[in-house]
C-alpha positions in Angstrom: 98.9 43.0 71.8 99.6 39.5 73.2 98.5 36.7 71.0 96.0 34.1 73.4 97.0 30.8 73.6 94.8 28.4 70.7 92.1 26.1 72.0 93.5 22.4 72.5 92.1 19.8 69.8 90.9 16.5 70.2 93.6 15.3 68.6 96.6 17.5 70.4 94.7 15.8 73.6 94.4 12.4 72.3 98.5 12.6 71.3 99.7 13.9 74.6 97.9 11.1 76.2 98.8 8.5 73.7 102.3 9.8 72.1 102.4 7.5 69.2 99.5 6.7 68.5 97.5 8.1 65.2 93.9 9.4 65.8 92.8 6.8 63.4 93.9 4.2 65.3 92.4 5.7 68.6 88.9 6.3 66.4 88.2 3.1 64.9 89.9 0.3 67.8 86.2 -0.3 69.2 85.0 -0.8 66.3 87.1 -3.2 65.6 87.1 -4.6 68.8 83.3 -5.1 68.3 83.5 -7.0 65.3 85.9 -9.3 66.9 83.5 -10.1 69.8 80.7 -11.1 68.0 82.8 -12.9 65.1 83.9 -15.1 68.5 80.5 -15.1 69.9 79.3 -16.5 66.2 81.9 -19.0 66.9 81.4 -20.3 69.7 77.6 -20.9 69.3 76.7 -24.6 68.2 75.1 -25.3 64.8 71.8 -25.7 64.5 71.1 -29.5 64.3 69.6 -30.8 61.3 65.9 -32.8 61.9 66.5 -36.0 61.2 63.5 -37.7 58.8 63.0 -41.2 59.5 61.8 -43.6 57.3 59.6 -45.4 58.6 56.9 -44.5 61.5 53.9 -46.2 63.7 50.9 -44.4 64.8 47.6 -45.3 66.2 44.1 -44.1 66.2 45.2 -41.2 68.2 46.5 -39.7 65.0 50.0 -38.8 63.5 52.5 -36.7 65.7 55.9 -35.0 65.0 58.0 -37.2 67.7 56.9 -40.1 65.8 58.6 -38.9 62.9 61.7 -37.2 63.5 64.6 -38.7 65.2 64.5 -35.9 67.7 65.6 -35.2 71.4 63.1 -36.4 74.0 61.4 -33.0 74.6 60.5 -32.3 70.9 57.3 -31.0 71.1 54.6 -33.5 70.6 52.4 -31.5 68.1 49.5 -33.6 66.5 50.1 -33.5 62.1 47.5 -35.5 60.9 44.7 -38.5 61.3 46.2 -41.9 61.2 46.1 -43.9 58.0 43.4 -46.4 58.4 44.1 -49.9 59.8 46.2 -52.1 57.4 46.8 -49.0 55.2 50.0 -46.4 54.9 50.8 -42.9 54.8 52.9 -41.1 52.8 54.6 -37.7 53.9 57.0 -36.0 52.0 59.4 -33.2 54.3 57.6 -30.4 52.7 54.8 -31.8 54.3 55.8 -32.4 57.5 57.0 -28.8 57.7 53.3 -27.5 56.6 51.3 -29.5 58.9 53.8 -28.8 61.9 53.5 -24.9 61.2 49.8 -25.6 60.8 50.0 -27.3 64.5 51.5 -24.8 66.1 55.4 -25.4 66.1 57.7 -22.6 67.3 60.8 -23.7 65.3 60.9 -23.6 61.5 61.6 -27.2 60.1 64.2 -26.4 57.1 67.4 -28.1 58.0 66.8 -31.5 57.3 68.5 -34.5 56.9 67.9 -38.3 56.2 64.9 -39.3 53.8 63.2 -37.3 51.6 59.7 -39.4 52.9 58.9 -41.2 55.6 55.9 -43.8 55.0 53.7 -44.2 58.3 51.6 -47.2 59.1 49.1 -48.4 62.2 50.9 -50.6 65.2 49.6 -53.7 65.1 50.1 -57.3 66.7 48.3 -60.6 66.3 45.5 -61.6 68.5 46.2 -64.3 70.7 43.8 -67.5 70.5 43.5 -67.7 74.7 42.6 -64.0 74.7 40.3 -63.9 71.8 38.2 -66.8 73.2 38.3 -64.5 76.8 37.2 -61.4 74.7 34.2 -63.2 73.8 33.6 -65.3 76.9 32.8 -61.6 77.8 30.8 -60.5 75.8 28.7 -63.1 75.7 28.4 -63.4 79.0 27.1 -59.5 79.8 25.0 -59.6 76.6 23.5 -62.7 76.5 24.1 -65.2 79.2 23.7 -62.2 81.9 22.4 -64.2 85.1 21.7 -67.6 84.1 25.1 -68.8 85.0 28.6 -68.8 84.4 29.7 -68.7 80.7 32.3 -71.5 79.7 33.9 -71.1 75.9 35.9 -74.0 74.2 36.8 -73.8 70.1 35.5 -76.1 68.4 37.9 -75.2 65.7 41.2 -73.6 65.5 40.7 -69.8 65.3 42.4 -68.3 62.3 45.6 -65.7 63.5 43.9 -61.7 64.1 45.8 -58.9 63.4 44.3 -56.2 65.5 45.5 -52.6 66.1 47.9 -52.4 68.9 45.6 -50.2 71.1 42.5 -49.9 72.9 39.7 -51.9 70.8 36.4 -53.8 71.8 34.4 -57.4 70.6 31.0 -57.1 69.2 28.8 -59.5 68.3 27.2 -59.6 64.8 25.2 -62.7 64.5 24.2 -65.4 66.8 21.6 -68.3 66.2 18.0 -67.8 66.9 18.4 -70.2 69.8 21.3 -67.8 71.5 24.4 -68.9 72.9 23.7 -73.0 73.2 25.6 -76.1 73.6 27.9 -75.8 70.1 27.1 -72.6 68.0 29.0 -70.5 65.5 29.4 -66.8 66.4 29.9 -63.7 64.1 31.9 -60.6 65.6 33.2 -57.6 64.3 36.2 -56.2 66.4 36.4 -52.2 66.4 38.9 -49.7 68.2 37.9 -47.1 71.0 37.9 -44.4 68.4 34.6 -45.9 66.8 37.3 -47.2 63.7 35.9 -50.6 62.4 38.5 -53.2 61.8 37.1 -56.8 60.3 34.7 -59.5 60.7 35.4 -63.3 62.0 33.7 -66.3 63.4 34.1 -68.7 65.4 33.0 -72.1 66.0 32.7 -72.9 69.7 30.9 -75.1 72.3 29.5 -73.7 75.2 28.3 -74.3 79.1 26.7 -72.3 81.3 27.0 -73.3 84.9 25.0 -72.7 87.7 24.0 -74.0 91.0 20.5 -75.9 91.0 18.4 -78.1 93.2 19.1 -81.4 92.7 17.2 -84.9 94.3 19.5 -86.8 96.2 17.1 -89.6 96.7 13.4 -90.0 94.6 10.5 -87.8 95.6 7.1 -88.5 95.3 3.9 -86.7 94.3 2.8 -84.6 97.6 5.9 -85.1 99.6 6.7 -81.6 101.0 9.6 -79.7 100.3 10.7 -78.8 103.6 12.7 -82.0 104.8 13.3 -83.3 101.2 16.2 -85.2 100.7 17.6 -82.9 98.0 20.9 -80.5 97.4 22.5 -77.8 95.7 24.6 -78.6 92.6 26.7 -77.3 89.8 25.2 -78.5 86.4 25.1 -77.1 83.0 22.0 -75.3 82.4 22.2 -75.3 78.8 21.6 -79.0 78.9 18.2 -78.2 80.8 15.5 -78.1 78.6 12.5 -76.8 81.5 12.6 -73.8 83.9 14.3 -74.7 86.9 12.9 -74.7 90.7 14.0 -72.2 92.9 12.8 -71.9 96.3 13.6 -72.2 99.9 14.5 -75.8 101.5 12.8 -74.8 104.6 9.9 -73.9 103.4 6.8 -76.2 104.6 4.1 -74.3 102.1 5.6 -76.1 98.9 5.3 -79.5 98.2 6.0 -82.0 95.3 3.5 -82.8 92.8 4.9 -85.1 90.6 7.3 -87.6 91.2 11.5 -86.7 90.7 13.9 -89.3 90.4 17.3 -89.5 92.7 20.1 -87.3 90.5 17.4 -85.2 88.6 17.2 -81.9 88.3 13.9 -80.5 90.4 12.2 -78.8 87.5 9.7 -75.7 88.2 6.4 -77.3 87.1 7.2 -80.1 89.9 6.8 -77.7 92.9 3.9 -75.8 94.1 2.4 -74.4 96.9 0.6 -76.8 99.2 -3.0 -77.8 99.1 -4.8 -77.2 102.0 -8.3 -77.9 100.6 -9.1 -81.2 98.2 -11.2 -82.5 95.7 -14.5 -83.4 97.0 -13.8 -82.0 100.5 -17.0 -80.2 101.3 -16.2 -76.4 102.1 -17.9 -72.9 104.0 -18.2 -70.6 100.9 -18.7 -66.8 101.6 -21.0 -65.5 99.0 -20.1 -61.8 99.0 -22.9 -59.3 96.5 -22.1 -55.4 97.4 -23.4 -55.5 101.4 -24.7 -58.9 101.4 -23.1 -61.7 102.7 -24.4 -65.2 102.5 -22.9 -68.6 104.1 -23.2 -71.9 102.5 -21.7 -75.4 102.1 -20.1 -76.5 99.0 -18.1 -79.3 97.4 -13.9 -78.7 96.1 -13.8 -79.9 92.5 -9.6 -79.7 92.8 -6.8 -79.5 95.2 -6.2 -75.5 96.0 -3.7 -74.2 98.2 -4.1 -70.9 100.1 -4.5 -67.5 97.9 -5.1 -69.7 94.6 -8.6 -69.9 92.4 -10.4 -73.1 92.3 -14.0 -74.5 90.8 -16.3 -75.1 93.6 -20.0 -77.3 93.1 -23.4 -75.6 94.9 -25.0 -79.1 96.2 -28.1 -77.6 96.1 -28.3 -76.2 92.4 -25.6 -78.0 90.9 -24.3 -74.8 90.0 -20.3 -74.9 89.5 -18.7 -71.2 90.7 -15.0 -70.5 90.8 -13.8 -69.1 94.4 -10.5 -68.4 95.9 -9.1 -70.1 98.9 -9.0 -68.9 102.6 -7.8 -71.1 104.4 -8.6 -75.3 104.8 -12.0 -75.4 105.6 -13.2 -71.6 103.9 -13.2 -70.0 100.2 -14.2 -66.9 98.8 -16.7 -66.0 96.2 -17.0 -63.0 94.5 -20.4 -62.4 92.5 
């Protein structure tokens, strides 16, 4: 019987294709090549850059951010770690505390490869408030809250203002104390500075001189009692109303219904008490008085006991009964008595 040929093995096939190469070399070559490739890729990759902690950092009222504490590239995540220290104070954080705060804030990479100082000292950014800027802020605040529509406030310092260290961030001035008389020619004001986050920075005071400018009516020449406002020699001048101790008159210069009730010297302001509606009836004048009592109307002759303008209430007297009454002036001849 003829013997069947033996079935070829993997070794015989590989030996036939690659004479002179052992089976072990063929089997382990791919593994070696994989290890070498991994080694090559590892050697080509750049080492993880260390996180260098700064020795000192500055923050504002918005809080402390990771990018402020690290000598990091500009693309470092802007993560808020904690509140900023109070103005004038500082906060010291260790590397481990920075790592813990960053992880809690959601940092997506580990802070393990540290370099630089072991701690960072954090303070608030600050600047010196210049005297000119402080005066401008005080003027704005006093104008808005106290002077309002009285005129345009002008302030000067009576004494130099001490240097004020303020946060280098938005803040506001708040008036905490003002004299009972308010803004006057010379006064002392006490004020507070508060940040946009509501943090109190401190309190200061300033000695001030003030003027409140406004255009007012001034007599260009002397006026006498009874002169009409219409056609009067008056002009508008810019004056400091803090030097005007009485209410000032405001009127339309061509109003023929107004008159002066007292003399006004040239160059003097026109006070409100010196202007009134022109009298259409005068003391001692005989008038027709209409007396109304429900549907009953009676007209009688009366005597005016004082001057009166249209619409004004004056005293009158019934010459028959000698009884004094009060009546509303209708025009230069008639008054109305309401019972």
